[in-house]
GUPA-683495 format. One record per residue: x, y, z of N, C-alpha, C in turn; residue in three letters. Coordinates in steps of 0.1 Angstrom, whole numbers, plus 5000, padded with zeros to 4 digits. Example, Ala and Ser with C-alpha at 12.3 -4.5 7.8 and 13.67 -1.06 7.14 Angstrom:
<sefis>
SEFI    nxx    nyy    nzz   caxx   cayy   cazz    cxx    cyy    czz   res
SEFI   5132   4943   5078   5123   4955   5078   5132   4967   5078   Ala
SEFI   5128   4978   5071   5137   4989   5071   5129   5000   5079   Ser
</sefis>
This chain:
<sefis>
SEFI    nxx    nyy    nzz   caxx   cayy   cazz    cxx    cyy    czz   res
SEFI   6356   2654   8519   6364   2654   8533   6353   2662   8544   Met
SEFI   6359   2660   8553   6348   2666   8566   6360   2674   8565   Lys
SEFI   6348   2686   8571   6353   2701   8576   6358   2701   8590   Glu
SEFI   6371   2711   8592   6373   2708   8608   6365   2713   8614   Ser
SEFI   6366   2713   8630   6360   2717   8643   6359   2732   8642   Asn
SEFI   6371   2737   8641   6367   2750   8640   6363   2757   8622   Asn
SEFI   6364   2753   8613   6355   2760   8605   6338   2758   8607   Lys
SEFI   6335   2745   8616   6321   2738   8614   6312   2744   8626   Arg
SEFI   6323   2751   8632   6319   2762   8646   6318   2775   8642   Phe
SEFI   6324   2777   8628   6327   2798   8627   6314   2799   8624   Thr
SEFI   6309   2812   8630   6297   2822   8629   6299   2826   8611   Val
SEFI   6286   2820   8606   6284   2832   8592   6285   2846   8595   Asn
SEFI   6289   2853   8588   6286   2869   8588   6272   2872   8586   Tyr
SEFI   6263   2882   8590   6250   2885   8593   6244   2872   8603   Gly
SEFI   6251   2865   8608   6239   2857   8619   6240   2862   8630   Glu
SEFI   6225   2863   8637   6219   2870   8645   6223   2863   8659   Pro
SEFI   6236   2867   8663   6240   2859   8674   6234   2866   8688   Val
SEFI   6230   2876   8687   6223   2879   8698   6210   2870   8700   Gly
SEFI   6199   2876   8689   6194   2866   8691   6189   2851   8696   Met
SEFI   6199   2843   8688   6199   2829   8693   6204   2826   8704   Leu
SEFI   6216   2834   8711   6216   2831   8728   6201   2836   8737   Ala
SEFI   6196   2844   8734   6184   2848   8741   6179   2839   8738   Ala
SEFI   6171   2834   8723   6168   2821   8722   6171   2811   8732   Gln
SEFI   6181   2807   8729   6184   2795   8734   6188   2795   8751   Ser
SEFI   6190   2809   8755   6189   2806   8770   6178   2809   8779   Ile
SEFI   6170   2817   8769   6153   2819   8777   6142   2811   8772   Gly
SEFI   6142   2800   8760   6137   2793   8759   6135   2778   8767   Glu
SEFI   6140   2777   8774   6145   2769   8784   6148   2770   8802   Pro
SEFI   6151   2785   8799   6148   2790   8809   6137   2791   8816   Gly
SEFI   6127   2789   8807   6112   2791   8811   6110   2780   8819   Thr
SEFI   6120   2767   8819   6116   2754   8825   6121   2755   8839   Gln
SEFI   6130   2767   8844   6135   2759   8855   6124   2762   8868   Met
SEFI   6131   2761   8876   6122   2760   8892   6130   2767   8899   Ile
SEFI   6117   2776   8904   6118   2785   8918   6119   2776   8929   Leu
SEFI   6132   2776   8932   6136   2774   8946   6153   2770   8947   Arg
SEFI   6153   2766   8962   6169   2766   8967   6173   2754   8968   Thr
SEFI   6186   2752   8971   6190   2740   8979   6203   2740   8990   Phe
SEFI   6205   2737   8996   6217   2731   9002   6228   2723   9003   His
SEFI   6242   2737   9001   6253   2731   8998   6260   2720   9011   Tyr
SEFI   6262   2709   9003   6264   2701   9008   6282   2706   9016   Ala
SEFI   6281   2700   9031   6287   2705   9035   6289   2719   9050   Gly
SEFI   6284   2729   9042   6278   2741   9048   6264   2740   9055   Ile
SEFI   6261   2739   9067   6256   2742   9078   6248   2755   9075   Glu
SEFI   6236   2754   9075   6230   2768   9080   6228   2777   9070   Ala
SEFI   6239   2774   9057   6239   2786   9045   6233   2775   9033   Thr
SEFI   6220   2787   9031   6215   2784   9019   6218   2790   9004   Ile
SEFI   6223   2783   8997   6227   2789   8978   6218   2790   8968   Ala
SEFI   6217   2804   8967   6204   2806   8958   6208   2798   8945   Thr
SEFI   6197   2794   8937   6195   2787   8929   6186   2789   8917   Ser
SEFI   6183   2781   8906   6176   2782   8898   6173   2798   8890   Gly
SEFI   6160   2799   8890   6154   2816   8881   6163   2828   8891   Leu
SEFI   6161   2828   8905   6165   2834   8914   6179   2843   8909   Pro
SEFI   6188   2827   8906   6200   2835   8906   6205   2842   8896   Arg
SEFI   6199   2833   8882   6201   2842   8870   6199   2854   8872   Ile
SEFI   6183   2857   8877   6182   2870   8877   6193   2878   8883   Val
SEFI   6197   2879   8894   6206   2881   8906   6217   2883   8897   Glu
SEFI   6221   2872   8885   6229   2875   8879   6235   2881   8863   Leu
SEFI   6220   2884   8859   6221   2894   8845   6220   2904   8851   Val
SEFI   6210   2908   8860   6209   2923   8869   6223   2926   8871   Asp
SEFI   6233   2918   8875   6242   2926   8879   6241   2932   8895   Ala
SEFI   6235   2922   8904   6237   2925   8918   6249   2928   8920   Arg
SEFI   6252   2942   8929   6258   2942   8940   6265   2936   8947   Lys
SEFI   6255   2928   8954   6257   2920   8969   6247   2906   8957   Lys
SEFI   6256   2892   8961   6248   2880   8959   6240   2877   8970   Pro
SEFI   6228   2868   8970   6223   2865   8986   6231   2859   8990   Ala
SEFI   6235   2847   8983   6239   2845   8991   6255   2833   8987   Thr
SEFI   6263   2844   8998   6279   2846   8987   6286   2836   8993   Pro
SEFI   6295   2827   8988   6304   2815   8988   6314   2822   8987   Ile
SEFI   6325   2813   8990   6339   2817   8990   6349   2803   8987   Thr
SEFI   6353   2799   8977   6360   2785   8977   6371   2788   8978   Tyr
SEFI   6380   2784   8987   6393   2789   8994   6406   2774   8994   Val
SEFI   6412   2777   8980   6423   2765   8978   6437   2765   8986   Tyr
SEFI   6438   2758   8988   6449   2758   9001   6463   2750   8995   Leu
SEFI   6470   2756   8995   6486   2756   8991   6493   2741   8984   Asn
SEFI   6501   2740   8983   6509   2724   8983   6513   2717   8995   Ser
SEFI   6514   2726   9001   6522   2727   9018   6506   2725   9031   Ala
SEFI   6500   2729   9025   6491   2727   9034   6476   2721   9034   Thr
SEFI   6477   2715   9015   6464   2707   9013   6465   2694   9015   Lys
SEFI   6475   2687   9021   6472   2674   9024   6472   2673   9036   Ser
SEFI   6471   2681   9047   6472   2679   9062   6460   2688   9065   Ser
SEFI   6448   2675   9071   6436   2685   9081   6440   2694   9090   Phe
SEFI   6451   2687   9098   6453   2703   9107   6458   2708   9102   Glu
SEFI   6466   2711   9095   6471   2724   9084   6456   2730   9083   Lys
SEFI   6447   2724   9070   6438   2731   9066   6430   2740   9079   Ala
SEFI   6431   2726   9090   6420   2730   9097   6425   2744   9108   Glu
SEFI   6439   2747   9106   6444   2760   9113   6443   2770   9102   Lys
SEFI   6440   2769   9091   6438   2780   9084   6425   2783   9079   Thr
SEFI   6414   2773   9085   6401   2777   9083   6395   2783   9096   Ala
SEFI   6405   2781   9106   6404   2794   9119   6405   2806   9115   Lys
SEFI   6417   2810   9104   6420   2821   9102   6410   2825   9098   Leu
SEFI   6403   2822   9090   6393   2823   9077   6382   2826   9084   Ile
SEFI   6379   2815   9093   6366   2818   9098   6358   2826   9109   Asn
SEFI   6351   2831   9105   6344   2849   9108   6337   2845   9123   Glu
SEFI   6347   2849   9136   6334   2852   9147   6335   2862   9151   Val
SEFI   6319   2864   9158   6318   2879   9161   6315   2879   9172   Ser
SEFI   6311   2889   9182   6307   2889   9198   6297   2884   9199   Met
SEFI   6285   2885   9186   6271   2881   9193   6273   2860   9193   Gly
SEFI   6284   2861   9176   6285   2840   9179   6287   2839   9192   Ser
SEFI   6296   2845   9201   6305   2838   9213   6296   2842   9227   Ile
SEFI   6286   2849   9222   6277   2856   9239   6260   2852   9239   Ser
SEFI   6255   2850   9247   6242   2848   9245   6234   2862   9250   Lys
SEFI   6235   2873   9247   6230   2881   9256   6239   2892   9260   Arg
SEFI   6231   2902   9259   6239   2913   9263   6228   2921   9277   Ala
SEFI   6235   2925   9286   6226   2929   9297   6233   2944   9300   Ile
SEFI   6223   2955   9296   6226   2968   9294   6218   2975   9306   Glu
SEFI   6232   2982   9316   6230   2990   9329   6228   3003   9323   Ser
SEFI   6223   3010   9322   6216   3029   9319   6224   3041   9334   Phe
SEFI   6217   3033   9343   6223   3035   9350   6237   3040   9362   Ser
SEFI   6243   3025   9355   6255   3025   9358   6267   3031   9345   Lys
SEFI   6259   3030   9334   6264   3033   9321   6275   3021   9317   Gly
SEFI   6268   3005   9315   6279   2997   9309   6272   2985   9307   Ala
SEFI   6278   2978   9304   6272   2962   9294   6279   2956   9299   Ile
SEFI   6269   2944   9302   6276   2929   9308   6273   2919   9294   Lys
SEFI   6282   2908   9291   6277   2908   9282   6283   2889   9283   Phe
SEFI   6274   2885   9287   6269   2870   9293   6276   2856   9282   Ile
SEFI   6289   2855   9287   6296   2845   9278   6290   2830   9274   Met
SEFI   6289   2826   9256   6289   2811   9256   6303   2804   9259   Asp
SEFI   6304   2798   9268   6313   2787   9271   6316   2781   9263   Lys
SEFI   6303   2771   9261   6310   2764   9246   6313   2767   9234   Gln
SEFI   6307   2779   9231   6314   2787   9220   6325   2794   9218   Ala
SEFI   6331   2797   9231   6343   2802   9231   6353   2792   9229   Leu
SEFI   6352   2778   9240   6361   2764   9238   6362   2760   9222   Val
SEFI   6352   2761   9215   6349   2757   9203   6359   2766   9192   Ala
SEFI   6360   2780   9195   6370   2790   9186   6382   2797   9194   Asn
SEFI   6385   2780   9204   6399   2788   9213   6399   2803   9216   Asp
SEFI   6393   2806   9220   6393   2813   9226   6389   2818   9244   Leu
SEFI   6400   2829   9248   6391   2827   9265   6386   2843   9266   Thr
SEFI   6377   2844   9277   6375   2859   9282   6381   2868   9278   Pro
SEFI   6392   2864   9285   6402   2873   9289   6404   2882   9268   Ser
SEFI   6409   2868   9265   6414   2875   9253   6402   2882   9243   Gln
SEFI   6387   2877   9245   6381   2889   9242   6382   2903   9244   Val
SEFI   6383   2899   9257   6379   2917   9260   6393   2926   9258   Ala
SEFI   6408   2917   9259   6413   2927   9252   6411   2931   9236   Gln
SEFI   6407   2922   9230   6402   2928   9217   6388   2935   9213   Lys
SEFI   6381   2935   9223   6372   2946   9221   6378   2961   9226   Leu
SEFI   6388   2956   9240   6395   2972   9240   6405   2976   9233   Ser
SEFI   6410   2970   9223   6416   2972   9213   6413   2979   9199   Lys
SEFI   6401   2971   9198   6397   2976   9184   6386   2988   9184   Ala
SEFI   6377   2988   9197   6367   3004   9200   6371   3010   9209   Met
SEFI   6385   3011   9214   6384   3019   9223   6376   3016   9233   Leu
SEFI   6374   3010   9238   6365   3004   9251   6373   3002   9261   Leu
SEFI   6368   3002   9273   6371   2994   9287   6363   2982   9287   Glu
SEFI   6367   2974   9283   6365   2962   9289   6373   2950   9296   Ala
SEFI   6364   2950   9312   6370   2935   9316   6362   2927   9314   Lys
SEFI   6370   2917   9323   6365   2901   9327   6364   2904   9341   Val
SEFI   6348   2896   9341   6343   2900   9357   6345   2886   9363   Ala
SEFI   6342   2882   9375   6348   2870   9385   6341   2859   9376   Glu
SEFI   6329   2859   9371   6321   2851   9369   6323   2844   9356   Asp
SEFI   6333   2851   9350   6335   2843   9335   6326   2855   9323   Gly
SEFI   6323   2866   9326   6315   2877   9320   6321   2890   9317   Asn
SEFI   6318   2894   9303   6331   2907   9299   6315   2921   9307   Ile
SEFI   6326   2929   9310   6320   2942   9313   6325   2949   9304   Ile
SEFI   6319   2957   9299   6321   2973   9289   6315   2985   9294   Val
SEFI   6330   2995   9301   6323   3007   9314   6322   3017   9296   Lys
SEFI   6314   3026   9297   6310   3040   9290   6314   3047   9297   Leu
SEFI   6318   3061   9290   6318   3072   9294   6304   3082   9290   Lys
SEFI   6292   3073   9292   6282   3077   9287   6269   3071   9295   Thr
SEFI   6260   3079   9304   6250   3072   9304   6234   3072   9297   Lys
SEFI   6237   3079   9284   6228   3081   9277   6221   3068   9270   Asn
SEFI   6208   3068   9271   6195   3052   9265   6205   3050   9253   Leu
SEFI   6203   3058   9245   6201   3053   9233   6214   3052   9228   Ser
SEFI   6229   3062   9231   6241   3058   9230   6244   3045   9237   Glu
SEFI   6240   3042   9246   6245   3026   9254   6244   3015   9237   Ile
SEFI   6225   3015   9237   6224   3008   9231   6226   3006   9216   Arg
SEFI   6228   3016   9210   6238   3019   9199   6256   3008   9203   Gln
SEFI   6261   3015   9213   6273   3009   9212   6272   2993   9212   Thr
SEFI   6260   2987   9223   6258   2976   9223   6256   2965   9212   Ser
SEFI   6246   2975   9202   6246   2967   9189   6263   2964   9180   Val
SEFI   6269   2974   9181   6276   2976   9174   6288   2964   9181   Arg
SEFI   6294   2962   9190   6296   2952   9200   6297   2941   9195   Ile
SEFI   6283   2938   9196   6276   2922   9190   6280   2923   9182   Met
SEFI   6284   2925   9165   6287   2929   9152   6296   2924   9154   Arg
SEFI   6308   2931   9159   6321   2931   9157   6328   2922   9157   Lys
SEFI   6336   2917   9150   6346   2903   9141   6354   2908   9157   Thr
SEFI   6359   2889   9163   6368   2891   9173   6375   2883   9171   Ile
SEFI   6372   2876   9161   6387   2862   9156   6383   2860   9134   Gln
SEFI   6391   2859   9126   6387   2852   9114   6387   2866   9105   Gly
SEFI   6385   2868   9093   6384   2876   9085   6371   2879   9083   Val
SEFI   6368   2892   9086   6354   2896   9090   6347   2899   9073   Glu
SEFI   6334   2897   9076   6329   2891   9061   6332   2879   9053   Gly
SEFI   6339   2873   9058   6342   2860   9050   6328   2847   9059   Ala
SEFI   6325   2852   9067   6311   2842   9080   6319   2831   9081   Gly
SEFI   6311   2816   9081   6317   2802   9092   6323   2798   9080   Lys
SEFI   6336   2792   9077   6339   2784   9073   6346   2769   9078   Ala
SEFI   6339   2762   9070   6346   2747   9068   6353   2739   9061   Val
SEFI   6358   2731   9066   6371   2721   9055   6363   2713   9048   Ile
SEFI   6360   2713   9034   6361   2698   9026   6367   2693   9016   Gln
SEFI   6368   2683   9012   6376   2673   9009   6371   2668   8990   Arg
SEFI   6377   2671   8984   6380   2666   8970   6378   2652   8967   Thr
SEFI   6380   2647   8960   6377   2631   8955   6398   2628   8955   Lys
SEFI   6405   2637   8953   6414   2637   8948   6422   2631   8963   Asp
SEFI   6412   2633   8973   6420   2639   8987   6426   2654   8988   Gly
SEFI   6423   2663   8978   6425   2672   8986   6417   2685   8997   Glu
SEFI   6421   2690   9010   6412   2696   9015   6415   2707   9009   Phe
SEFI   6399   2717   9012   6403   2731   9007   6388   2737   9017   Tyr
SEFI   6388   2746   9013   6381   2756   9026   6365   2762   9022   Val
SEFI   6356   2759   9028   6346   2769   9022   6335   2782   9030   Val
SEFI   6339   2791   9028   6338   2802   9038   6320   2807   9031   Ala
SEFI   6313   2812   9041   6296   2812   9031   6299   2831   9035   Ala
SEFI   6305   2839   9029   6309   2849   9026   6318   2854   9016   Gly
SEFI   6316   2867   9012   6327   2870   9001   6337   2876   9003   Ser
SEFI   6346   2883   9016   6352   2889   9017   6370   2887   9012   Asn
SEFI   6372   2885   8999   6381   2881   8992   6392   2886   8993   Ile
SEFI   6392   2898   8994   6404   2909   8997   6409   2908   9011   Glu
SEFI   6400   2902   9024   6406   2902   9038   6410   2882   9033   Gly
SEFI   6406   2876   9027   6414   2861   9027   6427   2861   9020   Val
SEFI   6420   2866   9014   6433   2867   9005   6451   2864   9010   Ile
SEFI   6454   2877   9021   6461   2876   9030   6466   2863   9037   Asp
SEFI   6453   2854   9045   6455   2845   9051   6465   2833   9047   Val
SEFI   6476   2829   9055   6484   2821   9058   6479   2808   9050   Glu
SEFI   6489   2800   9038   6482   2788   9038   6477   2784   9023   Gly
SEFI   6468   2793   9020   6460   2793   9008   6468   2795   8994   Ile
SEFI   6463   2791   8985   6468   2790   8971   6454   2804   8966   Asp
SEFI   6465   2815   8966   6457   2827   8957   6454   2823   8944   Arg
SEFI   6459   2819   8937   6459   2816   8921   6442   2811   8919   Ser
SEFI   6436   2800   8929   6425   2792   8930   6416   2799   8938   Arg
SEFI   6416   2811   8941   6410   2813   8949   6392   2822   8946   Leu
SEFI   6384   2819   8951   6372   2819   8941   6360   2821   8946   Tyr
SEFI   6352   2833   8940   6337   2834   8954   6324   2834   8939   Thr
SEFI   6314   2833   8941   6304   2835   8935   6300   2851   8936   Asn
SEFI   6307   2864   8937   6300   2873   8941   6310   2881   8927   Asp
SEFI   6300   2881   8923   6309   2890   8904   6320   2901   8911   Val
SEFI   6309   2911   8916   6318   2926   8922   6331   2922   8929   Phe
SEFI   6327   2911   8940   6341   2909   8946   6355   2905   8935   Ala
SEFI   6348   2899   8925   6360   2891   8919   6365   2900   8909   Met
SEFI   6359   2910   8905   6360   2922   8896   6368   2935   8907   Tyr
SEFI   6366   2934   8922   6376   2941   8928   6393   2939   8929   Arg
SEFI   6389   2925   8928   6404   2922   8933   6410   2917   8926   Leu
SEFI   6404   2908   8911   6411   2904   8896   6405   2911   8887   Phe
SEFI   6398   2922   8885   6398   2921   8871   6385   2923   8867   Gly
SEFI   6380   2929   8851   6369   2928   8847   6369   2917   8843   Ile
SEFI   6383   2907   8837   6382   2896   8832   6377   2879   8838   Glu
SEFI   6383   2885   8851   6379   2879   8860   6364   2873   8864   Ala
SEFI   6361   2890   8864   6347   2894   8865   6337   2883   8853   Ala
SEFI   6338   2886   8844   6334   2882   8832   6332   2862   8834   Arg
SEFI   6347   2859   8833   6344   2845   8837   6334   2837   8844   Asn
SEFI   6335   2843   8857   6327   2843   8870   6311   2839   8867   Thr
SEFI   6309   2854   8858   6296   2856   8851   6292   2839   8844   Ile
SEFI   6301   2837   8833   6298   2823   8825   6297   2814   8839   Val
SEFI   6305   2810   8846   6309   2799   8852   6295   2805   8863   Asn
SEFI   6294   2812   8867   6281   2809   8873   6267   2805   8869   Glu
SEFI   6263   2811   8858   6252   2808   8850   6256   2796   8842   Leu
SEFI   6262   2792   8834   6267   2778   8832   6262   2768   8840   Lys
SEFI   6271   2769   8860   6265   2763   8868   6251   2758   8875   Lys
SEFI   6245   2772   8870   6233   2771   8874   6220   2766   8867   Thr
SEFI   6222   2765   8851   6221   2759   8847   6217   2741   8842   Leu
SEFI   6233   2740   8847   6237   2726   8845   6229   2719   8862   Asp
SEFI   6226   2729   8866   6223   2722   8886   6207   2719   8881   Glu
SEFI   6198   2723   8873   6185   2722   8867   6185   2712   8852   Gln
SEFI   6194   2704   8850   6199   2698   8839   6189   2706   8828   Lys
SEFI   6196   2722   8823   6197   2724   8812   6204   2729   8803   Ile
SEFI   6206   2722   8793   6216   2720   8786   6215   2731   8775   Asp
SEFI   6223   2741   8781   6226   2756   8770   6242   2753   8767   Val
SEFI   6245   2757   8752   6259   2757   8743   6265   2773   8754   Asp
SEFI   6279   2764   8760   6284   2774   8769   6291   2791   8760   Glu
SEFI   6288   2790   8748   6293   2799   8734   6282   2810   8739   Arg
SEFI   6265   2807   8744   6259   2815   8747   6259   2828   8752   His
SEFI   6261   2817   8767   6265   2823   8779   6273   2837   8780   Ile
SEFI   6284   2829   8768   6298   2842   8769   6290   2849   8766   Met
SEFI   6287   2849   8753   6282   2864   8748   6275   2872   8756   Leu
SEFI   6268   2865   8763   6258   2876   8773   6268   2883   8784   Val
SEFI   6279   2871   8788   6289   2879   8801   6300   2886   8789   Ala
SEFI   6295   2889   8780   6311   2895   8767   6300   2911   8769   Asp
SEFI   6291   2909   8766   6280   2925   8764   6281   2929   8779   Ala
SEFI   6282   2920   8791   6279   2930   8804   6293   2938   8808   Met
SEFI   6304   2930   8799   6315   2937   8806   6322   2946   8797   Thr
SEFI   6320   2940   8782   6333   2948   8769   6335   2955   8774   Tyr
SEFI   6326   2968   8783   6333   2982   8785   6338   2987   8796   Ser
SEFI   6349   2976   8804   6353   2972   8811   6351   2977   8825   Gly
SEFI   6332   2978   8825   6327   2977   8839   6313   2968   8836   Glu
SEFI   6313   2963   8850   6297   2948   8850   6285   2961   8847   Ile
SEFI   6278   2951   8841   6266   2964   8831   6257   2953   8836   Lys
SEFI   6243   2952   8836   6231   2942   8841   6223   2941   8824   Gly
SEFI   6215   2937   8824   6210   2940   8810   6194   2946   8810   Val
SEFI   6197   2954   8822   6180   2960   8820   6183   2974   8812   Gly
SEFI   6176   2984   8822   6167   2996   8819   6179   3005   8823   Arg
SEFI   6187   3003   8832   6199   3008   8838   6214   3003   8835   His
SEFI   6213   2997   8824   6222   2986   8819   6225   2992   8802   Gly
SEFI   6223   2976   8799   6227   2976   8784   6215   2980   8782   Leu
SEFI   6200   2976   8779   6191   2979   8777   6189   2993   8774   Ser
SEFI   6190   3004   8788   6192   3017   8785   6199   3025   8777   Gly
SEFI   6211   3023   8772   6221   3029   8771   6224   3027   8757   Gln
SEFI   6211   3016   8749   6213   3021   8738   6214   3033   8727   Lys
SEFI   6219   3032   8717   6223   3048   8709   6202   3049   8704   Asn
SEFI   6196   3038   8698   6183   3039   8696   6178   3042   8705   Ser
SEFI   6166   3051   8700   6153   3057   8709   6146   3046   8710   Val
SEFI   6139   3037   8698   6130   3031   8695   6133   3021   8702   Phe
SEFI   6148   3016   8705   6151   3005   8712   6149   3004   8727   Ala
SEFI   6153   3016   8726   6150   3018   8745   6133   3022   8750   Lys
SEFI   6123   3023   8737   6112   3031   8739   6107   3016   8742   Ala
SEFI   6114   3000   8735   6103   2995   8737   6107   2981   8747   Ala
SEFI   6115   2986   8754   6120   2978   8765   6115   2981   8777   Tyr
SEFI   6115   2992   8781   6105   2998   8796   6104   3016   8791   Glu
SEFI   6094   3019   8800   6094   3036   8801   6093   3038   8786   Glu
SEFI   6080   3036   8778   6082   3041   8764   6076   3052   8763   Thr
SEFI   6068   3058   8772   6065   3077   8773   6077   3085   8769   Ile
SEFI   6088   3083   8784   6093   3092   8787   6104   3092   8775   Lys
SEFI   6112   3080   8768   6121   3079   8760   6114   3089   8753   His
SEFI   6107   3086   8742   6100   3091   8729   6098   3106   8734   Leu
SEFI   6091   3111   8750   6093   3126   8751   6102   3133   8749   Val
SEFI   6114   3126   8758   6125   3131   8758   6137   3129   8749   Asn
SEFI   6133   3126   8736   6138   3122   8722   6133   3134   8714   Ala
SEFI   6118   3134   8717   6111   3148   8706   6116   3159   8713   Ala
SEFI   6120   3161   8724   6127   3174   8738   6137   3176   8731   Ser
SEFI   6144   3172   8727   6160   3176   8724   6164   3168   8711   Phe
SEFI   6159   3167   8703   6154   3164   8689   6169   3153   8685   Gly
SEFI   6165   3140   8691   6173   3131   8690   6175   3125   8677   Glu
SEFI   6183   3118   8673   6181   3112   8657   6185   3095   8659   Ile
SEFI   6179   3085   8657   6182   3074   8654   6188   3067   8644   Asp
SEFI   6193   3059   8647   6208   3059   8635   6202   3047   8628   Pro
SEFI   6189   3040   8634   6183   3023   8631   6195   3015   8624   Met
SEFI   6203   3013   8635   6207   3004   8631   6208   2989   8639   Lys
SEFI   6196   2991   8649   6194   2976   8656   6180   2967   8646   Gly
SEFI   6179   2958   8656   6168   2946   8652   6159   2953   8653   Val
SEFI   6157   2955   8670   6142   2958   8676   6138   2974   8669   Thr
SEFI   6144   2983   8663   6138   2994   8657   6133   2993   8646   Glu
SEFI   6138   2985   8639   6135   2986   8624   6124   2973   8625   Asn
SEFI   6122   2967   8637   6113   2956   8630   6097   2972   8632   Ile
SEFI   6107   2979   8644   6088   2987   8647   6084   2993   8637   Leu
SEFI   6093   3000   8629   6091   3005   8618   6087   3000   8604   Val
SEFI   6090   2985   8607   6085   2976   8594   6094   2975   8584   Gly
SEFI   6104   2982   8588   6118   2978   8579   6122   2967   8580   Lys
SEFI   6135   2961   8566   6141   2951   8568   6153   2949   8580   Gln
SEFI   6151   2943   8589   6167   2944   8601   6174   2936   8587   Ile
SEFI   6184   2950   8599   6201   2944   8593   6211   2933   8596   Pro
SEFI   6201   2921   8597   6209   2909   8597   6204   2900   8588   Ile
SEFI   6211   2885   8591   6209   2877   8576   6208   2881   8563   Gly
SEFI   6203   2882   8553   6199   2886   8543   6198   2902   8541   Thr
SEFI   6193   2907   8549   6191   2922   8551   6206   2928   8559   Gly
SEFI   6217   2916   8559   6228   2928   8565   6239   2926   8548   Ser
SEFI   6234   2923   8538   6238   2923   8522   6231   2935   8516   Val
SEFI   6237   2945   8507   6235   2952   8500   6237   2947   8482   Arg
SEFI   6228   2949   8481   6230   2945   8460   6227   2956   8451   Leu
SEFI   6243   2959   8443   6239   2973   8436   6240   2962   8419   Ala
SEFI   6236   2970   8417   6235   2964   8393   6240   2977   8389   Val
SEFI   6246   2971   8381   6256   2982   8370   6244   2987   8359   Lys
SEFI   6244   2998   8356   6234   3006   8340   6239   2994   8330   Lys
SEFI   6249   2993   8335   6252   2982   8321   6245   2971   8316   Glu
SEFI   6244   2964   8331   6238   2949   8330   6226   2951   8332   Asp
SEFI   6223   2965   8333   6207   2962   8333   6204   2965   8317   Ile
SEFI   6211   2971   8308   6202   2976   8296   6209   2964   8291   Lys
SEFI   6215   2959   8291   6223   2944   8284   6206   2936   8286   Lys
SEFI   6200   2926   8303   6191   2922   8302   6176   2928   8293   Ser
SEFI   6178   2939   8293   6166   2943   8288   6165   2944   8274   Lys
SEFI   6178   2939   8264   6177   2940   8255   6179   2924   8245   Gln
SEFI   6184   2916   8259   6179   2902   8257   6163   2898   8259   Ala
</sefis>
């Protein structure tokens, strides 16, 4: 009689699941390539891949090097390219720097002249008057359109430093779209469904855009998913991103090992890395912390404050030469005195 799948995949008591996961991910991980690759359809956007992406995820970096957001559209929008294009334009971040060629600062007049890029304005359906109006409203400045179609911003100061700082702030200001969403382009699935890919991770701003399917909004930024959808979504994002990165390198690792890593990073309700500032640095064992990094610091502090090591983990027991509390070491056998007497008599 064959065992059921559920029974066949059940973990035995005392199984060293942590070490199995570490070995299963770490050994093939040594074959990973230190490289990046281009995502199809996103020009000028390079997505971090390979070992750098793995390190980024397990270290729980606050911001990914190359954030990407996948914006799926609702039933009324996903089948029409025109509607999808309209939604993409609402998301696409257009900064002043992307629609102007340069800024000419006049310190004697206390003004800044922005030379506008006419092609960029047309591509983003903007006019100089619209840009000037948005600048005046957003930054509380006096912005006007000159006869040549460029924009002049008049300031109340002639201080060189203040004018330069204002010029930099204006060039970075988002004129249209969702701030932090980045460049947005339209993609199409094999089923003919249109969706938008954005080179940013401000899903808090994207979620309010008309025409999107909020239930399928996704970004590779783990902390952005955590802020908007909670710790379970962050945990699933870690699993998805780790699995995706390994699959791209043609490295086959069972998903349950990856799930264990994600669970360990998020079980407390917060996202914690695996380094000395995260899981390894928060262990109860003095020896386990000392074995990872900053050995002298942990031993000196433990001796100074009279800390006690419960010796319940694997690392600390190996250090002192004791049997580790997993596998056969997790079982304690006791023999009754009566049985000892019987064995001697026999």
